[in-house]
C-alpha positions as CSV (number, residue, x, y, z in Angstrom):
1,M,-60.0,-9.8,63.2
2,K,-59.7,-10.6,59.4
3,K,-59.5,-6.9,58.6
4,G,-56.8,-6.3,61.2
5,L,-54.7,-9.2,59.9
6,L,-55.1,-8.0,56.3
7,L,-54.1,-4.5,57.4
8,I,-51.0,-5.8,59.1
9,I,-50.0,-7.9,56.1
10,L,-50.4,-5.0,53.7
11,I,-48.3,-2.7,56.0
12,T,-45.6,-5.3,56.3
13,V,-45.5,-5.9,52.5
14,F,-45.3,-2.2,51.7
15,N,-42.7,-1.6,54.4
16,C,-40.5,-4.4,53.1
17,K,-40.2,-2.7,49.7
18,E,-36.5,-1.9,49.0
19,T,-35.8,1.9,48.8
20,P,-33.7,2.9,45.8
21,K,-30.1,3.8,46.5
22,E,-28.9,7.2,45.5
23,T,-26.2,7.1,42.8
24,E,-23.4,9.5,42.2
25,T,-24.2,9.9,38.5
26,P,-27.5,10.0,36.7
27,G,-28.5,6.7,35.1
28,I,-29.5,6.1,31.5
29,T,-33.2,5.8,31.0
30,I,-34.5,4.1,27.8
31,T,-38.2,4.0,27.2
32,A,-40.0,1.0,25.8
33,N,-40.8,3.1,22.7
34,E,-37.1,4.0,22.2
35,L,-36.2,0.4,22.5
36,K,-38.8,-0.7,20.0
37,E,-37.7,1.9,17.5
38,T,-34.0,0.9,17.8
39,V,-34.8,-2.8,17.4
40,S,-37.1,-2.2,14.5
41,Y,-34.5,-0.2,12.7
42,L,-31.7,-2.7,13.3
43,A,-33.9,-5.6,12.1
44,S,-35.3,-3.6,9.1
45,D,-34.8,-4.5,5.5
46,A,-33.0,-1.1,5.1
47,L,-29.9,-2.7,6.6
48,M,-30.0,-5.6,4.1
49,G,-29.4,-8.3,6.7
50,R,-26.2,-6.7,8.2
51,D,-23.9,-9.3,6.6
52,T,-20.2,-9.0,7.6
53,G,-18.5,-6.5,5.4
54,S,-21.8,-5.1,3.9
55,K,-23.1,-1.6,3.7
56,G,-25.9,-2.7,6.1
57,I,-23.5,-3.6,8.9
58,E,-21.7,-0.3,8.4
59,D,-24.9,1.6,8.7
60,A,-26.0,-0.4,11.7
61,S,-22.6,0.1,13.5
62,A,-22.7,3.9,12.8
63,Y,-26.3,4.0,14.2
64,I,-25.2,2.1,17.4
65,E,-22.1,4.2,17.8
66,N,-24.1,7.4,17.6
67,E,-26.6,6.1,20.1
68,L,-23.8,5.3,22.5
69,I,-22.3,8.7,22.1
70,D,-25.7,10.3,22.7
71,L,-26.1,8.3,25.9
72,G,-22.7,9.2,27.1
73,V,-21.3,5.7,26.9
74,S,-17.5,5.7,26.5
75,P,-15.7,3.4,23.9
76,Y,-14.0,0.5,25.6
77,F,-11.0,0.8,23.2
78,K,-9.8,4.0,21.4
79,T,-12.9,3.6,19.3
80,Y,-16.1,1.6,19.8
81,K,-14.9,-1.0,17.2
82,D,-13.1,-4.1,18.3
83,H,-11.7,-5.5,15.0
84,F,-11.2,-9.1,14.1
85,K,-11.2,-11.4,11.0
86,V,-13.9,-13.7,9.8
87,D,-12.1,-15.8,7.2
88,S,-10.9,-13.1,4.8
89,L,-13.4,-10.5,5.9
90,D,-12.7,-7.6,8.3
91,A,-15.3,-7.7,11.1
92,Y,-15.8,-5.9,14.4
93,N,-18.0,-5.7,17.5
94,I,-19.2,-2.4,18.9
95,V,-18.1,-2.2,22.5
96,G,-18.9,0.6,25.0
97,V,-18.3,0.8,28.8
98,I,-20.2,2.5,31.6
99,S,-17.9,3.0,34.6
100,G,-19.3,1.9,37.9
101,S,-19.2,3.8,41.1
102,D,-18.0,1.1,43.5
103,P,-14.3,2.0,44.3
104,V,-13.3,-1.6,44.9
105,L,-14.8,-3.0,41.7
106,K,-13.8,0.0,39.6
107,N,-10.1,-0.9,39.9
């Protein structure tokens, strides 16, 4: 009896697993190793802290922009940079967009 109950529970659990939905466009896959390499570089001493207006932040932003381009992520604006001021310094965020496939949410 116990074996039969265990078998029914296992079948129920595995049948309740959600099946992945098919998407219209291929997704972006990033491995744990790729993520580790990216974070290690962006946190490295080579970027000298990435202070606003520094060479380190310029190098970091160029790296991120190139990664977005390689992944097929579009810039949100005309470029990936969203400019603003921090006191007297010119600053910016890097902004990309991945369009969704839901026709209602897309508009």
